[in-house]
Every structure is written in structure tokens, then in C-alpha cells.
C-alpha positions in Angstrom: 111.3 94.0 104.1 109.9 90.6 104.2 106.5 89.5 102.8 104.5 88.7 105.9 102.3 86.3 104.1 105.2 83.9 103.6 106.2 84.1 107.3 102.8 83.5 108.8 100.8 80.2 108.7 98.5 79.6 105.7 95.6 78.5 107.8 95.4 81.1 110.5 91.6 81.3 110.7 91.5 80.7 114.5 94.2 83.3 115.4 92.8 86.0 117.7 95.9 87.8 118.6 99.0 88.6 116.4 102.1 90.3 117.8 104.5 91.5 115.1 106.3 94.0 117.2 110.0 94.9 116.8 110.4 93.2 113.4 111.7 96.2 111.4 108.5 96.1 109.2 108.1 98.9 106.7 104.9 97.8 104.9 102.9 95.0 106.5 100.4 93.8 103.9 98.5 91.1 105.6 96.1 88.8 103.8 93.4 89.9 106.2 90.9 87.3 104.9 93.1 84.7 106.7 92.3 86.2 110.1 88.5 86.5 110.5 88.7 86.2 114.3 91.7 88.5 114.8 90.9 90.7 117.8 94.3 92.1 118.7 97.1 93.2 116.3 100.4 94.6 117.7 102.7 96.3 115.2 104.6 98.5 117.6 108.3 99.3 117.4 108.6 98.8 113.7 109.3 101.2 110.8 105.8 101.8 109.6 105.4 105.2 107.8 101.7 104.6 107.0 98.7 102.9 108.5 98.3 99.4 107.1 95.6 99.1 104.4 92.4 97.0 104.5 92.0 97.2 108.2 88.2 97.5 107.7 88.2 93.8 106.7 89.3 92.8 110.1 85.7 92.9 111.4 86.6 91.5 114.9 89.7 93.7 115.6 89.2 95.7 118.8 92.9 96.5 119.7 95.4 98.0 117.3 98.9 99.0 118.6 100.9 101.1 116.2 103.1 102.7 118.8 106.7 103.6 118.2 106.6 103.7 114.4 107.1 106.6 111.9 103.4 107.3 111.2 102.6 111.0 110.5 99.1 110.8 109.1 96.0 109.2 110.5 93.7 110.1 107.7 93.8 106.6 106.1 91.9 105.3 109.2 89.1 107.7 108.4 87.5 105.4 105.7 89.5 102.2 106.5 89.0 101.4 110.2 87.9 98.2 111.8 84.2 98.5 112.8 84.8 97.2 116.4 88.0 99.0 117.1 88.0 100.4 120.6 91.7 100.6 121.5 94.1 102.5 119.2 97.6 103.0 120.5 99.8 105.6 118.7 102.3 106.9 121.2 105.8 107.5 119.9 104.8 108.4 116.3 105.6 111.8 114.8 102.0 112.7 114.1 101.5 116.0 112.4 97.8 116.4 112.9 94.8 114.6 114.3 91.9 114.2 111.8 88.4 115.4 112.8 86.1 112.4 112.4 
């Protein structure tokens, strides 16, 4: 499990789309302050068991793809969701329940 912050550019302020699909990631801990303009984040086909934290800090994120992971619980998104999120892709996860928001 690599530390993503060492793999990604230090100055990524202009990045609007980030595709980290199919990288065998278990716990992506992004330094979200580095990506103020990030609108699309693809983390599909990894080994995530949980929703990444601090997503609410990605104020411009509209598209989040968490498909084909190992996520069972969506409750962390309840209080930690990006304010502009309009597309959330979750197909292929072993979800046990959908929270009532």
C-alpha cells in the first residue's frame, strides 16, 4: 500500500480530474488541500474497504467513482460528502445497506 502523496505531484492545484483506478489501493489518503479544483476522482477497481476520508474538503468534486471495490458501508458519506457531488458510482461493491439521508 503506497502513500499516494509521494506518488502525486506536489503542486497539483490545477488538476481537475484524477484517475487512480486499478492500482490495488487499500487506503487512499489524499492531501485534499492540494486539489482545490478537482472535479472528477476515479478510484474504481481498487481494494478500498472504506470511503476515503475528508471528501467534504473537495469543494469542486462533482464526480466520484468508487465502483468495483470492497466497500460495504456508505454511512461515512453522510457527514463527509463533497458539497457539489452529483455523480456517485458504486456498482460492484458488496454494500450491506443504503443509508437514509
